[in-house]
C-alpha positions, 0 to 999 in steps of 0.5 A, a space after each residue: 497510464 494505469 499507475 504512477 511508475 515513479 511512485 512504484 519505483 520509490 516503493 520498490 526502493 523501500 521494499 527491494 531488500 525485504 525477504 519475500 518481496 514481489 510485485 503483481 498487477 492487481 486492481 488495475 495497477 501494481 501491488 507490492 507483496 511480502 510473502 504473498 500478502 499485499 502491503 501496498 500498491 499504486 493505482 493511477 496517482 494514488 498510493 494504496 496501503 493495506 493497513 489491516 482492520 486494527 489500524 484502519 481508523 488510525 490511518 483514516 484519521 490522517 488528512 490525506 487518507 480516505 477509504 479505498 472504495 474501488 468497487 463502490 463499497 469501502 474495503 475495510 483495512 485498505 486506504 487510499 493515500 493522496 499525494 500530499 501524504 507521500 511527497 517526501 520520502 519520510 511520508 512515503 516510508 511512513 505509509 509503506 511501513 503501515 503496510 509492511 507491519 500488516 503484511 508481516 502480521 499474516 501467515 506466509 502464503 505458499 507459492 
């Protein structure tokens, strides 16, 4: 199982009505984009959130978040969120909101 499909479906429900929403297979999992900019994703059973550099330390201060070290080197601006952080709908929505906020702060990418 490359990614948790139930988690992916929950994220789809949050993002489905947003303008510029799309999905793309990345990082060996599934990424969710807004206007071509990644906001979050699912890798195995973990939630990935692109929080950006300005909210990176804030995101890491949460007990259930850690650096995304997909390549062995932390990717600043990205965090892994463990299941305890997104078990509830409100918890998942909070984390996806971090990703939405950052993705919407970026210029829209042309297709």
